[in-house]
N, C-alpha and C positions, 0 to 999 in steps of 0.2 A: 504494500500500499504506499502511495506517495507521501512524502513528508508533510505536505500541507493538508492532508486529509487523514485524520487518525481518530481513534476512539478517544473521547474526552474522559479524563479521570479527575474527579473533584479534589483528589489528594495531590495532584501534580504541583510542583513548585511554581509560584507566581510572584514576581517581585513588584512591589508597589512603591511608586514615588509619592510619598505622602505630601510633599511640598507642592507638587504639581496638581494632584487630584483632589485635595481637599477632603471634606467630611462626608460627602454624598456617597461615594463608592463604598467605604466600609460600612455605612449605615444600611445600604441595600443588601450588601453581601451578608451581613450579620443576620438580617431578617430572613433571608433565603435559607441560610444554613440552619437556622433554628426553626424553620417552617412557620415563622410568624408573619411572613409577608402576605398581605392581602392581594390576591391576584384578580384583576378585572379583565374580562373577556368581552370585547366589543364586537357584536355580530354573533347571533346564536343560531346559525344555520347548520348545515351538515358538517362543517368544520369546527365552528366555535363550541357547539354543544358537546360533541364527543371529547373535545380537548378539555372543556370544563370538567367533564366527568373524571378523566384520568388525573388531572391536577388535584381535584378534591380527594380522589382515592389515595393520592400520595400523601395526604395529610395537610394540605394547604386549604385555607378558606378562600372561596371563589365567589366573586360577584359578577353575574352575567348581565350584559346590557344589550338591548335591542330596541330600535325605534318602533318596531311592530308591536303594538300593545296586545294584539291577539296572542302572539307568542309568549309574552310575559304572563298573560292571564292563564294560558294553558299550562305553563310550567308551574305556576303557583298552585294550580289545582291538581297537579300530579300527572299531567298528560304530556307525553313526549310526541313530537311531530316529525321526528327523523327516525328512519328504520334502524340505524345503528345504535340507538339508545332506547331501551324498553322502559315502560312505565315503572317496572320493578327496579331497574337500575337507577332511574331518576329518584325514586323514593329512597334508595340507599345512600345517595349523595346529598340529599336535601339538608341534612344537618350542617353540611359544609358549603352548600351552594345556595346562593340567594339571587334569584332573578330580579332585575331592577330596570325601571324605565326612566329613572332620574339620573341624568348625566352628571349632576352635581356630586353624586357618590364616587365619581372617578377620582376626586381629590383624596379619597380615603385609600386608594389603591397604591401599593408599592410597586407593583408590576402591572402594566397595561398591555394586553395582547390584542392586536387589530386583526380581525378575521372577516372582513367584509368582502363581498363578491366583486370580481373584476371581469365582467363579461366583455364581449366584443361589441363595439358600437356598430351602427348601421353601415358605416364605411369600412368595417372590418379592422379598425384600429382599436387598441386597448382602451376600454372605458375606465378611466381613473377616477371618475366622479365620486364614487363611494369611498375610496381610499382618501381622497382629498378632503371630503366632508368629515370623515371620521377623525382624520389627523388634525383638522382645524378645531374640531370639538375638543380633542385631547389637549391641544395647545392652549386653548383658553382656560383650561383647568389645571394646567401643568404646575407642579411644585418641585422643589428640590428633592433629590434622592428618590427618583423613580426610574424604572427600567421600562422602556417601550420596545415591544417586539411586534414587527410586522410579519404576518403570515400569509397575506393575500398574494396571489400570483401576480408578478410584475415583470416588466422587461428589465434586462440588466442596466443598472445605473439609476433606476427609479427611486430606490430607498434613499440614496444619497442626494439625488437631485430634486426630489419632490418632498419626501417626508421630513428629512433633516431641516431644510430651510423653514418649513411651516412650524415645526416644533420650536425652532429658535426665535420665531416671532414672539414667543412668550417672554423673551429677554433672558432665558436660561440657556447656558451653553451646553450643547450636546458633547458628551465626553468628559465633562467636569461636573456640571450641576445635575444633569440627567443623562441617561444612557440609551443607546439605540442599537437594536439588533434586528437581523432578518433570519427567519427560520421558515422555509416554505412548507405549506401544508402538503400532506401526501395521502390524504384520505382516498379510499377506494370503496364507496358505498356499496353495501351488499356483499362484500368480501368477509366471509366468516373466519378465515384463517389469519389474515393480517388486518388488525385493527389498530387504533391510534397508538397504544402503548408499545406494541412490538414491531412497529415500523421504524427503521433507523431514522433518527431525527437529525437533519442537517442544520447546523447553526453557523452564524457569522455575525460579525459586529462592526460598527463604524470605527472602532478602535479596540485595543487589546483589553481595556477594562470592560467595555460592553460585551465583548466576546466571552470574557471570563464569567461575567454575571449570568448571561443566558446559559452558559454551560453548567454553572452551578445549579440553576433552576431545573433545566431539563434532565440533568443527570440524576435528579431525585424523582423524576416523573416517568421518564421513558426507559425502556430496556437497554437501549444503546444510543449514543449521541456521537455525531461525526462533525468535527470542526473543518471548516474550509478557510482559506486565507483572506477572503474579502466578501463584502456584501454582493459584489457583482458576480463572483463565482457561484454563490448560493442561488442567486437569481437566474443565472445561466443554467445551472443544473435543473432547476424547475422547468425552465423553458425547454430543455432537452427532453426531459421526462414527458412533458405534455405533447411535444412534437412527435416523439417516438411512438407514443400511444395512438395519436391521431392518425399518423401515417399507416400504422399496422392495422388499425380498425378499417381504414379506408381501403387498404389493399385486400383484406379478407372479404369485405363487402363486395368488391369488384369481382374477386375470384368466385364467390358464391353465385353471382349472376352468370358468370362464364360457365362454371361447372354445371349449373342447373340446366343450361341450354344443351349440354352434352349428356344430360341424364346421369350425372355423377353426384353421389351423396356427399355433400360438403363435410358433414360431421365424420363420416367414415375416412375421408381424406385427412382430416385433422388428427384423428386417432392414429392413423397409420404414420403420419409425419412425426407425431410425438414420440414414436419408438426410437427415433434417432437419439443417441445418448450424448450428443455434443452439438 
């Protein structure tokens, strides 16, 4: 495995320049290590809700935010609306999970994770409006000693070029007063084998302190965590994953049509091809 991509161990040596970093970094670090950090998840869809579940199961208190009042109402009444989280699983985490529609509660959170959708716009370009809206909301409520983690799918460079400047409109410096990381979501709805906690978690940070903080958090939540050297590398990895999946789905769909015209059973073809051991 290449040097820039390795499993993160919370026990690894990490030197801190106290004169340069100030009090914010050790404050967040201490809360994460003691599992006293309140984690806020913005966007409670098929990514944010399962993520809230595993963070709560790891022993952190979680506050979930969504502007859709129907979602908040359903969660408060014990009803899940995503297939990957049953009503029973929701009931099990409710002592540590509080749904909220009040953005003011974000001030209470030590970690804020942005999990809003990034669909394609009508012209097939990335629609960043939800990310921008969520980041602006966070920025207006930002305080010292908070870690912000972006999970939404974005093009390489977007976390640094879009999210970081908006956060700094608060007057707080990213990398000193608050910290910024990117960790792409890797959910596969309907997959019963690979769920949130046992999918390798890619992490990156705008600086070494942000990277270390996100690593400390997710190493306590996920089965395994993989560090990469930059925000852009993590964003590019997510882009590659999505592109690879899309291309392969499109290819198989085309082959199914072609094989169908030849009266060949596509599923038999797939089962035969799967016997190749490499």
